[in-house]
C-alpha positions in Angstrom: 60.4 233.3 -9.6 60.4 237.1 -11.6 56.6 238.5 -11.8 56.3 241.4 -14.4 54.4 244.2 -13.2 50.4 244.4 -14.4 50.4 246.8 -17.2 53.4 245.6 -18.0 52.2 242.2 -18.6 49.4 243.6 -20.9 51.4 245.1 -22.7 53.6 242.5 -23.0 49.9 240.0 -23.4 48.9 243.2 -26.3 52.7 242.7 -28.1 52.3 238.8 -28.2 48.7 238.9 -29.7 47.7 237.7 -33.3 47.6 240.1 -35.8 43.7 240.4 -36.7 42.9 237.5 -39.5 40.1 237.8 -41.9 38.1 235.2 -40.7 38.0 235.7 -37.6 37.5 239.2 -36.9 37.2 240.8 -40.2 34.0 239.0 -42.1 32.2 239.3 -38.7 31.9 243.4 -38.9 31.4 242.9 -43.0 28.8 240.6 -42.4 26.6 243.2 -39.5 27.7 245.9 -41.2 28.6 245.9 -44.9 27.3 243.0 -47.2 23.4 243.5 -47.3 24.5 246.2 -50.0 28.2 244.5 -50.8 26.8 241.3 -52.2 26.1 240.9 -55.7 22.9 242.1 -56.7 23.1 244.7 -54.2 24.2 248.3 -54.9 28.1 248.5 -53.5 30.4 248.2 -57.2 32.0 245.5 -55.2 31.6 242.4 -53.2 32.6 241.2 -49.8 31.1 238.3 -48.9 34.6 236.2 -49.7 37.9 236.9 -48.1 39.2 236.2 -52.1 36.6 239.3 -53.5 37.7 241.5 -50.0 41.0 241.6 -50.0 41.8 243.1 -53.2 40.0 246.7 -52.6 42.0 246.1 -48.6 43.9 249.3 -48.6 39.8 251.1 -49.8 37.8 249.9 -47.2 40.7 251.3 -44.7 40.8 254.8 -45.5 36.7 254.4 -45.9 36.3 253.3 -42.5 39.5 256.0 -41.3 37.3 258.8 -42.5 33.5 257.1 -42.3 33.0 257.3 -45.8 31.8 253.4 -44.4 29.2 252.4 -44.2 26.8 255.6 -45.0 26.1 257.5 -42.0 25.2 260.9 -42.3 23.6 262.1 -38.8 24.4 265.1 -36.4 25.8 262.5 -33.1 24.9 265.5 -30.7 20.7 264.7 -32.2 18.5 262.0 -31.7 19.4 258.1 -31.3 19.0 255.7 -34.3 17.6 252.4 -34.1 19.7 251.5 -37.6 22.8 253.3 -36.3 25.2 252.2 -39.3 28.4 253.9 -37.3 31.1 251.7 -37.0 32.3 251.1 -33.4 36.1 252.7 -33.2 37.0 249.1 -31.9 35.5 247.6 -34.9 37.8 250.3 -37.0 40.7 250.2 -35.3 40.4 246.2 -35.9 39.8 246.8 -40.3 43.1 248.8 -40.3 45.3 246.8 -38.4 44.4 244.0 -40.4 45.1 246.0 -43.1 48.5 247.4 -41.9 49.3 243.9 -41.3 48.9 242.6 -44.3 45.5 242.2 -44.8 45.8 237.9 -43.7 43.3 235.8 -44.5 43.1 233.9 -41.4 41.8 230.2 -40.7 38.3 229.4 -42.6 37.6 227.7 -39.5 37.0 230.8 -37.2 34.5 232.3 -39.7 31.3 233.4 -39.0 28.4 231.1 -40.1 27.4 232.7 -43.4 24.6 235.4 -43.4 21.7 233.9 -45.0 20.8 236.7 -47.9 17.5 236.1 -50.2 18.0 236.9 -53.9 17.4 240.3 -55.3 15.8 241.0 -52.2 17.0 242.9 -49.0 14.0 241.9 -46.9 13.7 238.4 -47.3 11.3 236.3 -49.3 8.4 238.6 -50.1 5.2 236.4 -49.2 3.8 238.7 -53.1 5.7 240.3 -55.6 3.9 243.1 -57.3 6.1 243.8 -61.0 5.8 246.4 -63.4 4.1 243.6 -66.4 5.3 245.8 -69.7 9.3 246.8 -69.3 9.8 250.8 -70.4 12.3 251.3 -72.2 14.4 253.4 -71.4 15.8 256.2 -74.4 19.4 257.0 -75.1 19.3 260.5 -74.2 17.1 263.2 -73.5 14.3 264.1 -70.8 12.2 261.6 -69.2 9.4 262.4 -67.8 7.9 260.5 -65.2 5.9 257.5 -66.4 2.9 255.9 -63.7 2.3 252.1 -64.4 -1.4 251.1 -62.1 -1.9 247.4 -60.6 -4.9 245.9 -59.3 -4.0 244.0 -56.2 -7.8 242.1 -56.4 -7.5 241.9 -53.0 -10.8 241.0 -51.2 -9.5 241.7 -48.4 -7.5 244.6 -46.3 -3.4 243.5 -46.3 -0.5 244.8 -43.5 2.4 245.0 -44.5 4.9 244.7 -41.7 7.9 244.4 -45.0 8.2 246.6 -48.2 10.7 246.8 -51.1 10.9 248.3 -54.0 13.1 247.6 -56.7 14.0 247.9 -60.4 15.6 245.6 -62.8 18.0 248.1 -64.4 19.3 250.0 -61.5 21.5 252.4 -63.8 19.0 254.2 -65.6 16.6 254.3 -62.8 16.9 257.5 -60.4 13.4 256.9 -58.5 10.8 254.3 -57.5 7.7 255.1 -55.5 5.4 252.4 -55.0 1.9 254.5 -54.5 -1.3 252.5 -52.2 -4.6 254.3 -54.4 -7.8 253.4 -52.1 -10.2 252.4 -54.2 -13.2 255.3 -53.8 -10.4 257.8 -54.4 -10.2 259.6 -57.7 -6.8 260.2 -58.8 -5.8 258.2 -61.3 -9.0 255.5 -61.2 -9.3 255.8 -65.2 -5.7 255.4 -65.6 -4.1 252.3 -67.6 -3.2 248.9 -65.9 -0.3 247.6 -66.5 1.5 249.4 -69.0 3.4 252.8 -69.1 2.0 255.7 -68.7 2.4 260.0 -68.2 -0.5 261.3 -67.1 -2.2 264.4 -68.9 -1.0 267.6 -67.4 -3.8 269.2 -64.6 -5.2 265.8 -64.6 -5.4 263.5 -61.4 -3.3 265.9 -59.5 0.2 267.7 -59.5 1.5 267.6 -63.1 -1.4 265.1 -63.5 0.9 262.8 -61.4 2.2 264.0 -57.7 1.3 262.5 -54.7 -2.4 260.8 -54.6 -2.0 257.8 -52.1 0.1 256.6 -49.2 3.8 256.0 -49.9 3.6 252.5 -49.6 7.4 252.2 -50.4 9.7 253.7 -52.7 14.0 253.2 -54.4 16.7 255.4 -54.5 20.5 254.7 -54.8 21.3 254.1 -50.9 17.3 254.4 -49.9 16.1 251.4 -47.0 13.5 249.9 -47.1 10.2 250.1 -45.4 10.6 247.3 -42.5 8.1 248.1 -39.5 7.9 247.3 -35.7 5.6 244.2 -34.9 2.3 245.4 -34.5 2.7 248.4 -37.2 2.6 248.0 -40.6 1.2 249.8 -44.1 -2.2 248.9 -44.6 -3.8 248.1 -48.1 -7.1 247.9 -48.3 -9.7 245.8 -50.1 -9.5 246.4 -54.1 -6.7 249.6 -53.9 -4.6 249.6 -56.2 -1.0 249.9 -57.0 0.2 252.7 -58.1 4.2 253.3 -59.5 5.8 256.3 -59.8 9.1 255.3 -62.3 12.2 258.4 -62.7 14.6 257.3 -65.4 17.3 258.9 -66.7 19.4 258.8 -70.1 22.9 258.2 -69.7 23.8 257.6 -73.5 22.8 253.6 -73.1 19.5 252.1 -73.7 17.9 249.8 -71.1 15.0 248.2 -70.1 12.8 248.3 -66.7 10.3 245.8 -65.4 10.4 247.7 -61.7 8.8 245.7 -58.6 7.9 245.7 -55.2 8.0 243.0 -52.5 5.4 243.0 -49.8 5.8 240.9 -46.7 2.6 241.0 -44.8 1.9 241.2 -40.9 2.1 237.8 -39.2 0.4 238.8 -36.1 -3.1 240.5 -36.0 -1.4 245.0 -36.2 -2.5 248.0 -33.7 -1.6 250.7 -35.6 -1.0 251.7 -39.0 2.3 253.5 -40.4 2.1 256.9 -42.5 4.2 258.7 -44.5 3.3 262.3 -44.6 6.5 265.1 -45.7 7.1 269.5 -45.0 7.5 270.0 -48.3 7.2 273.2 -50.2 8.1 274.2 -54.3 8.4 278.1 -53.8 11.9 277.9 -53.9 14.4 280.1 -55.6 18.3 279.2 -55.8 20.0 282.1 -57.3 22.8 281.6 -59.2 26.0 280.5 -57.7 25.0 280.9 -54.0 26.7 278.1 -51.9 24.4 278.0 -48.8 20.3 279.1 -49.8 18.3 278.4 -47.8 14.3 276.9 -47.9 12.3 276.3 -45.5 9.0 274.0 -44.9 6.7 272.9 -42.2 4.0 270.7 -41.4 0.8 271.5 -38.4 -0.3 267.7 -37.7 -4.3 267.5 -36.2 -4.3 264.2 -34.5 -2.0 262.6 -31.9 0.1 260.1 -33.6 3.5 258.9 -33.0 6.6 259.7 -34.5 9.1 256.6 -36.0 11.2 257.2 -39.4 13.3 261.1 -40.9 13.8 261.4 -44.1 15.4 264.5 -45.7 15.3 264.1 -49.5 16.7 266.9 -51.8 19.0 266.9 -55.1 22.7 267.5 -56.6 22.9 271.1 -55.0 21.3 269.2 -51.1 23.9 270.6 -48.8 22.7 269.7 -45.6 19.2 269.0 -43.3 18.1 269.2 -39.8 14.1 268.4 -38.8 13.2 269.8 -35.6 9.0 269.6 -33.4 7.5 271.6 -31.8 5.4 270.9 -29.6 1.7 272.0 -28.7 3.2 273.3 -24.8 5.6 275.4 -27.3 8.7 273.0 -26.7 11.3 272.5 -29.8 13.9 269.8 -30.0 16.0 269.1 -32.9 15.7 265.4 -34.3 17.8 265.4 -36.9 20.1 267.6 -37.9 22.3 266.1 -42.0 25.3 268.3 -41.9 26.9 266.5 -45.1 23.5 266.2 -47.3 24.6 263.0 -50.1 22.5 262.6 -53.2 23.9 258.8 -53.9 23.0 257.9 -50.4 19.2 258.7 -49.2 19.4 256.9 -45.6 16.4 256.5 -43.9 16.8 257.1 -39.9 14.7 254.8 -38.1 14.5 256.9 -34.1 15.7 254.4 -31.6 12.9 255.6 -29.4 9.1 256.9 -31.7 8.3 260.2 -30.6 4.4 260.6 -29.3 3.2 263.9 -31.4 0.4 265.1 -29.3 -2.1 266.7 -31.7 -1.1 270.7 -32.7 2.3 269.3 -33.1 4.9 270.8 -35.9 7.4 269.7 -37.7 9.3 271.7 -39.3 12.2 271.7 -41.8 15.6 273.6 -42.8 17.6 273.0 -45.8 20.9 274.1 -47.3 21.5 273.5 -51.0 25.2 274.8 -52.7 24.6 276.0 -56.1 28.0 277.5 -56.2 31.3 276.3 -58.9 32.9 274.8 -55.6 30.0 271.4 -55.0 31.1 269.1 -58.3 27.5 267.8 -58.2 25.9 270.6 -59.0 25.1 270.9 -62.9 25.2 274.2 -63.7 26.1 276.9 -61.3 25.4 279.8 -64.0 21.2 278.6 -63.5 18.4 280.2 -61.1 17.2 276.9 -60.1 13.6 275.8 -59.3 11.0 273.0 -57.8 11.3 270.0 -60.5 10.9 266.9 -61.1 14.6 265.6 -63.0 17.8 266.0 -61.4 19.5 268.8 -62.4 16.2 270.9 -60.5 15.7 270.9 -57.3 13.2 269.1 -54.4 12.7 270.0 -50.3 10.7 267.3 -48.8 10.9 266.3 -45.2 9.6 263.1 -45.5 9.0 261.5 -42.0 7.4 257.9 -40.7 3.7 258.5 -38.2 2.1 255.7 -37.1 -2.1 256.1 -35.6 -4.4 253.6 -35.0 -5.4 251.2 -37.6 -9.1 252.8 -38.2 -8.0 256.4 -37.7 -8.9 257.6 -41.0 -5.2 259.6 -42.1 -6.5 262.4 -43.8 -7.4 264.0 -39.7 -3.9 264.1 -39.3 -3.4 266.6 -42.8 -6.7 269.1 -41.7 -7.9 270.9 -38.5 -11.1 268.7 -38.0 -14.1 271.1 -37.6 -15.7 272.6 -34.4 -19.3 272.2 -33.5 -21.0 275.7 -34.1 -22.0 277.6 -30.5 -26.1 276.4 -31.5 -25.1 273.0 -31.9 -23.1 272.1 -29.2 -25.6 274.1 -26.5 -28.5 272.0 -28.8 -26.8 268.6 -28.1 
């Protein structure tokens, strides 16, 4: 009896192996990496929930995974490790490509894994509570639309601890972004605002432009954003008697619209140990010259108490080119946390650290952004114009958002401002 050498035997087995099929080989990859967005009612333009809806896009899927356009993930792999890394493995890419090249066969439905049970209308699962804007905002067909604000009382009679929060528009076509802020009941910000109806604050009252950021960040929506998902034991704190302030940004596109945005909340099921705060290294003081292909803007923030870094989120507009986060420790050590070499306005992703990073008091978070205001940027609204900070998409922003966890009873302002040192005489009289 003649035996093949081991290497030739492996090659023969590989050659004789059946081609990948949808149900056995490709569907598990789609479930793990794609169906969160590629299902009815979500952001992606087509569904990947079944063979019938996937097969027509086979060649497009192959091109997208080979170029790594999908799943969207923009972090430079040389810096940082992230728990929510969407990058497909080389093995998964080869499987998808081989499936398409061999005719995108369905295979045996009996080989399919159990379907993923999604909650219709939500990524986080079924919310314990939904806060919805009660009065729809009617989006005009044209014109510049000022930021709209809506104040919603929670009527909570006790503090609430939120582990998952998700903001969603009902009119995805016209909603540029949603931010839901937690307004502390003792805060003067928006305390006299109307309840339940969209309004534009008076300039110079209640914060930046009458609106601004006067409360802790609860949840946000923009193209491609990831809902707020805290680890067990970490929560967003909504104090009893707090309001939720919706900041709503709409963009006219020639068609009228109507939107009732909402936020879904899932409360912590175990006693929390820490609260999560959203901060930002940011600046409004910049000018991007006409035609400049690589304009640099820097911002930084120093933290005045201990905290633990959990998430990073760069935010720019249509001229955004790249973004970098760095940390500078009190002893002078510097580390690059995240590099996004190709920023996408259409996929504004959060990057959750695989290992949360302790930041001792006195640590500085630095951010550097570059902007392409040249004609070579296909998304550029007008390369002949000088660009400044502004609320609309054709303006620009520079925000290095990040989440930190702190002890549950800590005052958030302890992070933001230096604590006053006792005078020498006071210290001596203790």
